[in-house]
C-alpha positions in Angstrom: 33.4 -80.8 -116.9 33.8 -77.4 -118.5 33.1 -74.3 -116.5 30.0 -72.2 -117.6 30.7 -68.7 -119.0 31.4 -66.0 -116.5 27.9 -64.6 -116.9 26.2 -67.8 -115.8 26.0 -68.5 -112.1 25.8 -72.2 -111.6 24.2 -74.0 -108.7 24.3 -77.7 -108.3 20.9 -77.7 -106.4 18.5 -74.9 -105.7 19.6 -72.3 -103.2 18.3 -71.9 -99.6 15.8 -69.3 -100.9 13.4 -72.1 -101.8 13.0 -72.8 -98.1 11.4 -69.4 -97.7 8.5 -70.2 -100.0 5.0 -70.2 -98.5 3.3 -73.5 -98.6 0.9 -72.2 -101.2 3.7 -71.3 -103.5 5.5 -74.5 -102.9 2.5 -76.5 -103.8 2.2 -74.5 -107.0 5.9 -75.2 -107.8 5.3 -79.0 -107.2 2.2 -78.9 -109.6 4.3 -77.1 -112.3 7.3 -79.6 -111.8 4.8 -82.5 -112.1 4.0 -81.3 -115.7 7.6 -80.3 -116.6 8.3 -83.2 -119.0 5.2 -82.3 -121.0 6.3 -78.7 -121.0 9.7 -79.5 -122.6 7.9 -81.2 -125.5 5.3 -78.4 -125.9 5.7 -75.0 -127.5 5.4 -73.4 -124.1 8.6 -74.6 -122.6 9.4 -71.1 -121.2 7.8 -70.4 -117.9 7.2 -66.8 -116.8 7.2 -66.4 -113.0 6.2 -63.0 -111.6 5.9 -61.7 -108.0 8.3 -61.3 -105.1 8.8 -65.1 -104.6 9.4 -65.8 -108.2 13.1 -66.3 -108.0 12.7 -68.6 -105.1 10.1 -70.5 -106.9 12.6 -71.1 -109.9 15.1 -72.3 -107.4 12.5 -74.6 -105.8 11.6 -75.8 -109.3 15.2 -76.8 -110.1 15.3 -78.6 -106.8 12.1 -80.4 -107.4 13.2 -81.6 -110.8 16.7 -82.5 -109.4 18.5 -80.4 -111.9 21.0 -77.7 -111.7 20.0 -74.0 -112.1 21.9 -71.6 -114.3 21.1 -68.0 -113.4 21.9 -65.7 -116.4 23.3 -62.4 -115.5 21.6 -60.3 -118.2 23.9 -57.4 -117.5 26.9 -59.4 -118.4 25.3 -61.2 -121.3 24.3 -58.1 -123.2 27.0 -56.4 -125.2 27.2 -53.0 -127.0 28.7 -54.8 -130.0 26.3 -56.2 -132.6 26.2 -59.9 -132.5 28.0 -60.4 -129.2 24.9 -60.7 -127.1 23.6 -63.5 -129.4 26.9 -65.3 -129.0 26.8 -65.1 -125.3 23.2 -66.3 -125.2 24.2 -69.2 -127.5 27.0 -70.2 -125.0 24.6 -70.0 -122.0 22.0 -72.2 -123.8 24.6 -74.7 -124.9 26.1 -75.0 -121.4 22.7 -75.5 -119.8 21.8 -78.1 -122.4 25.0 -80.0 -121.8 24.4 -80.0 -118.0 20.7 -80.6 -118.3 20.0 -77.5 -116.2 17.2 -75.0 -115.9 18.0 -71.6 -117.3 16.9 -68.7 -115.1 16.7 -65.2 -116.7 16.2 -62.8 -113.8 14.5 -59.4 -114.3 12.8 -60.3 -117.5 10.8 -57.1 -117.2 14.0 -55.3 -118.4 13.9 -57.5 -121.6 10.2 -57.2 -122.4 9.1 -54.1 -120.7 9.9 -51.6 -123.3 10.1 -53.8 -126.3 7.9 -51.9 -128.6 9.2 -48.3 -128.2 11.9 -48.0 -130.8 13.5 -44.5 -130.7 16.9 -45.2 -132.2 19.2 -47.8 -133.8 20.1 -49.3 -130.5 16.6 -50.0 -129.6 16.2 -51.8 -132.9 19.1 -54.1 -132.2 17.8 -54.7 -128.7 14.6 -55.9 -130.4 16.7 -58.3 -132.5 18.4 -59.6 -129.4 15.0 -60.3 -127.8 13.8 -62.0 -131.0 17.0 -64.2 -131.0 16.3 -65.0 -127.3 12.7 -66.1 -128.1 13.8 -68.3 -131.0 16.6 -70.0 -129.0 14.1 -70.7 -126.1 11.9 -72.4 -128.7 14.9 -74.6 -129.8 16.2 -75.3 -126.4 15.9 -78.9 -125.1 15.0 -78.1 -121.6 13.0 -75.6 -119.4 13.6 -71.8 -119.3 12.3 -69.7 -116.4 12.0 -65.9 -116.9 11.5 -64.0 -113.7 10.0 -60.6 -113.1 9.5 -59.1 -109.7 6.8 -56.6 -110.6 3.7 -58.0 -112.4 4.5 -57.4 -116.1 1.8 -57.1 -118.5 2.9 -59.3 -121.5 1.6 -58.8 -124.9 -0.6 -61.5 -126.4 2.2 -62.7 -128.6 4.4 -63.3 -125.6 1.6 -64.9 -123.6 1.3 -67.5 -126.3 5.0 -68.5 -125.9 5.1 -68.6 -122.1 3.2 -70.4 -119.3 2.6 -67.6 -116.8 2.5 -68.0 -113.1 2.2 -65.5 -110.3 4.1 -65.8 -107.0 2.9 -62.9 -104.8 4.3 -62.2 -101.3 
């Protein structure tokens, strides 16, 4: 089996952080996992988890579904060269599809937080990268979990694409 790209941190099963989830959050993860097969076939195959327990909830989700978890390091995926970010994202999605793993994008607030404020050409290309990510999530044959520690206010357009869940402390 091929190794995932260096910006993908693979875990065969969920990490120990899922054991730290409160019972209420673990019950919510189990309820989400029970509907996971329906989510993959729907337009809302991307899950948006916010709150301090969001990353642990994503790990528990992978464990519940008995799938691997690919954590994408966004700092390593993004590139200053035009088109490189899209190539890196494509490799990550292809590897996750081949391994039937959940994709976890941590710190999604960095992606969607300032999406509308375009001040220079770099911001414009950043928006193109986000658009590519959203299109690729729609074409992905699996589940994608985007995690944000602070409660992020998503636009209406993004809310239509994601199933949003909150995991407070």
